[in-house]
N, C-alpha and C positions, 0 to 999 in steps of 0.2 A: 504493500500500500504506500503510495507516494505521500510526501509530507505536504501538509496544508501550506500554500504559499504565504498566507498571513503569518503563520508561525515561523516559517523559515526566514521570511524577510525581517522579522522582528529581531533576529540575532544579527549582530554586526552593525547595527544602525546607531549606536551610541555616539559615534563621531559627529553625527548631524545634530546633536544636542538633545536627543530624546532617548528615553529608556526603551527596552524591547517591548515592554507592556504597552507603552504609549504608541509605539509604531503599529503593533497589532490592532489596538483600538482604532487608530487612524485608518488603517486599511479596511477594517470592517465597516466603519461609518461611511467612508468614501464609497465603498461598494454599494451600501444602502442608498446613498445619495444618487449614485449613477443609475441604480434600478429605478428610482423615481424619475430621474431625468428621462430615461427612455420610455417608461410607462406613460408619462405625461405627453411625451413627444409622439409616440407611435400608436396610442390608443385610437387616434383618428382613423387608422387603417381599417380596423375591424368595424368601425362605426361609419365608414364611408358610404355604404349603400343606404342605410337609414337616413343619414344626413342629406344625401342626394335627393331621396324621395320626399323628405319633409320640407326642404328648402327649395326644391325644384331646380337643382344644379345640373349642369352638363358635366361630362367627364373632364373637360378642360378646366372648368372651375374647381372641380374636385381635386384635380392634380395641383392646381394653384394653391389651394388651402393646405394640402399635405406637403407641398414642396416650397416654392418661392416665398410664400407668406411667412414661413418660419425661417427659411435658410438665409435669405438675403440679409436680414438684420442680425442674425446669429453670426454670419460670416464677417460682416463689416465691423461689428462691435468686438469680435473676438480678439483681433490683433491689438488694438489699443488697450483693452482690458488685460491681455496677457503681458503687454509691455509694462503696465502698472504692477502686475503680479511679480515680474522679474526684479523689481526694485527691492533693495535690501530692507527698506523700512516698511514694506507692505505686509499687512497681516492677511495671509491667504485664507486662513480659516474664516475670518469675518467676511471676506469677499465671497467665499463659497456659500456661507449661510445667507447672505443678502440675495445672491443670485437664486438660491433655492426658494426663498420666500416669494420672490417676484414671479418665477415661472409657475409655482404651485397656485398662487392666487389667480394668475391669468388663465390657467387651465380650467379652474372652476368657473371663471367668467365666460369661457367658451360655451359652457352649458346654458348660459342665459341669452345667447345670441338669437335674434329673431329673423335675421336675413343674412345674405352672403357678406355684405360689407361689415356688419358687426362681427361676424365670425372671423373674417379676414383680419380685422384689427386685433381681436383677441389672440389669434394665432401669432401675430407679430409680437405681441407682448410676451408670449411664451418663448419665442426666439430670443428676445432681448434678455430675458432672465437667464436662459440656459447658456448664453455666451460667456458667462463668468465662471463656469464650473470646471470643465475638463483641463484647460491649460494650467490653471492653478493647482488642480489635483495632481496632474502629471509632475509638475514641479515639486510639490510636496513629497510625492513618492520617491522621486529621484534623489532628493536631499536626504531621505531617511533610510534608503535601502542600498546595500552593496551592489556594485555593478554586475557581479556574477549572478545575482538573483533578480535583476531588474526586469527581464522579459516576463518572468513568472509573476512578479508583483504587479506590473502594469496589466498583464493578462487577467490577474485576479480582479483588478478594478474594472477591466473590460467585460467581465462576466455580467456587469450591469446591463449591457446591451441585450443579450439573449434572455436574461432573467426578466428584465423590464418588459421586453417584447412579449414574453410568455404570459406574464401577469396581465398585460394590456389586452392581449387576445382573449384570454379566458374571462377576465372581469368585464371587458367591454362587451363581448358577445352575450354573456349570461345576463348582465344588468340591463342591456338593451332589450333582450327578449322578455325580461320580467317587468321592466318599467319603460325606459326609453333612453335614447342616446344622451339627452341632457343630464339625466340623473347619473349616468356613467361618468361623464366628464367632471361633474361636481364631486362625485364620490372619490375619485382618484386624486383630485387637486388638493382637497382640504388637508389630508395628513402631512403633506410636505411642509406646512407651516409649523407643525410640532417638531418635525425632523430638523428644521432650521435651528430651533432652540437647542436640540441635542448636539448639533454640530458646535454651537458656541460654547456649551458647557463641558463637553467631553473630549474635544480635540485641542491640540496644542500646536502653536506655530513654532517649528524648530528654530527659526531665526532668532526668536526672542528668548531662547533657552540655551544658547551656546555659551560655553565658558569664555571668559574674557580673552584668553589667548587666541581663540578662534575668531572672536569678534574683531580683534585688532587686525587680523589678516584677511578680513572679508574681501572678496573680489571687487575690484573697481567696476562700477556700472559701465556697460558698453553704450555708446551713443547709438541711436536708432539706425543710422546708416551703416555703422560698423557691424552691428548685429545682423542686419539683412545681408551684408556682403559676406559675412562668415557663413550664414545659413545657406545662401544660394551658391556660394563657392564650392560647396560639396556636391559633386556629381551624384553620389549615392543618394543624398537627400532629394535631389530633383527627380531621380528615377522613382524613389519611394513615394514622393508626392504625386507623381502621375499615376502610379499603380494604385495608391490608396484612393485617389479621387475617382478613377474609373470604377474601382471596386464599390465605392459608395454610390456612384451613379446607378450601377446595376442593382446593388443591394436594396437601396431605398425604393427604386422603381419596382423591383420584384416584390418587396415586402407589401406594398399597397395593392398592386394589381394581381398578384397571385391569389390573394384573398377574394378579390372581385371575380377572378377567373373560376375559382371553385364554387362561388355562389351562382354565377351566371351560366357557366358551361356544365357544371356538375349538379346544380340544383340544391346545394347545401344551404341550410339556414345560417344566420350569423353565429349561433352557438356552435353548430357543427363545424363550420369553417374555422371558428376561433379555436376550438379544441384540437382540430386536425392540424392546423398550422402551428399551434403551440408545440406540438411534437417536433415539427420541422424547425421553426424559427427559435423555439425555446430550448428544448432538451438537446437537440443536435447542435445548436449554436453554443450552448453552455459547454458541451464536451469539446467542440472544436476550438473555442477560445482558450480553454484550459490546456488542451493538447498542444496548441501552437506555442504557448509560453514554456511549457515543460520541454518540448523538443528543442526549442531555440536555446534554452539554458544548458541542456544536456549536451548537444552536439556543437553548439557555437563556441564552447570553451576550447575545444580542440582546433577548430577552424572557423573563423568568424563568418565565412560565407554561408555556413550551414544555419545561421540564424534565420535566413530567409529562404532556405531550401524548401521547407514544407509549403509556405505560401505560393512559391513559384510553381512547383510541380503539382501541388494539390489543385490549384485553380485550373491548370491545363487539363487535368484528369476529370475535373467536375463538369466541364462544358458538355460533352456528349451525353452524360448521364442526365443532366438537367433537361436537355432537348427531349430525351425519351420520356422523362417524367411529364413534361407538358403535352406530349403527344398521346399519352394513354387515355383511353376512354373510361376506364374504371377508376374512380377517384381514389380508392384504397391503394391500388397499384401506383397511382401517380404520387400520392403522399409518401409511400415507401421509397420510391425512386428519388425523391427530393432529399432524403435524410443524409446520405453520404456527401452529396455536393454541398449541403449546408455546413456540414462538419469541416470540409476542406476549405470552403470560402471564409469561414469564421476564424481560421487559424492564423490569419495575418496580424490581428490587432496587437497582441503583446510584442511580437518580434519587430513589427514596423515602428511602433511608437518608442520601444526601447532603443532601437537604432537611432531614431531622431534625437533622443535625449543624449546619446553618446557621440553624435556627430558634431556637437557644438559645445562651447564652454557653458558653465552654469548660468552666466549672466544672460544667455540667450535661449535658455531651454523652454521657458513658457512661450516665448514668441515663436520658436520653432514648432512647438506643438500647436499653437494657434494657427500658424500658416497651413499646417496639415489639415486642421479642422476647417479652415477657410476653404481649402480645395475640396475637402470631402463634403462640406455642407452646401457651399455655393454651387459646385458642379453636381455633387451627388444628390443631396436632398433638394436643392433648389431646382434642378432640371430633370432629375430622374423620374419622380412621380408625374411631374408636369408634362414632359415630353412623351412618356408612355401614354398618358391620357390623350394628348394631341394625336398621336399615332393611332390610338384605338378609335377615336372619333373619325379619323381619315379613312380607316379600313372598314368602319361600320357599314357603309353602303354596300360593300362587296361581301362582307362576312357576318354581318349582324352581331348577335351576341357572342360569336366566336372571335371577334376582332382582337380581344385581349390575348387569346391563345397565340395568335400569329405575332403579336408584339413580343411575347415571351419567348417564342422560338428564336428570334433574333438576339434577344438579351442573353440567352444561354451561350451562344457562340462568341459573343463579345467578351466573355470572361477570359479569352485567350490573350487579350491586350494587357491586363494587369499581370497575368502570369509572366509575360515576356519582360515587363519592366522590373518586377521583383527579382527575376533571374539576373538582369543586367546590374541591378543594385548590389546583389549578393557578391558579384565579382570584385567590387570595389571596397567592401567592408574591411578587409585586411589592412588596407592602406589608410582608410579615412577614420575609422572608429578611434575615439580617444579613450584612454584608460581612466577609471574612476567616475 
């Protein structure tokens, strides 16, 4: 039985100014925050069809709500907020707590919307809040965890993506069928306000607990231009950025429209689709995210290029299996075929973001993570669901309710693009990764 990443990461972190127990507490709380992050962000996917019917939306408007309405503001605000998080005097714990409170409140407000415009502005508010979370969280983890355990620790945090998606699919589908989509949104938004208080009272900012000797030798802040030059001066970073952005474009697009595909093409209810996709997006994604971090730490120690081996070859292998899954007429066979590709496509998170943290100096780590998130959210979340919806509307005259199936056919094969760029990045890690 492998060791819990939170327990393993807790050892060896005292140099960052925190005890092992504080580091474990931090990792578990950050995981919980990220679960709520994705629960609040992705619950719209399972509620898409009832929202569409209630508010009379087109597929294009639905894609706009799920994508650009959230992603544009998330991406644009992420970099300046991350720049603030990189400053030595910034309390990243308070920053995360404030962000959590904002996006949780705005998720609940989404449930009060009476038309497209109101829901659009509420989703923008969710994006504004969530922009303050992950760059600061990655920076906290990197400051608190030894380099040799970094992939596993960041992957542990990244488990919030599949776990949050799983809860969103199940809770959203069940609550919608029992009550309606408005109750579902208000139900998942409210608890985040309590969690924000837990963050404030139970997490510690490592920067404010360093011993005097360490504080005196704190790194000099990098000017914005110098930080950007260092980040984009890394060829490996650029390749990872491209790969992660395309991965997000396909992942967010498939997350929304695969659910609609099962409802439209296979006749499932929202509860049935939510439970079925929870197996794929939830349990398989959890295992894949965990596996990616463990494999990267295990084999990347001997040869740094192997940190990205599983994402590169895994995504290439996933493409044909995804195509077969979307082609099947029996929904049970389709769900079963989507399990392995979901595992392989989820394995990139820990290795990719750990590499990003290791390719730059500490003064630029949050900004580097925010640029990754900028690409993933502006390109991925911003355009994935939206363009999938546009294509679905364009194909509808020819294919009717089956238009989404044909959009997903193309998405399956586009997974070869991030596989190629992860492979190219892996070849440069030996030269570009910094120690510590």
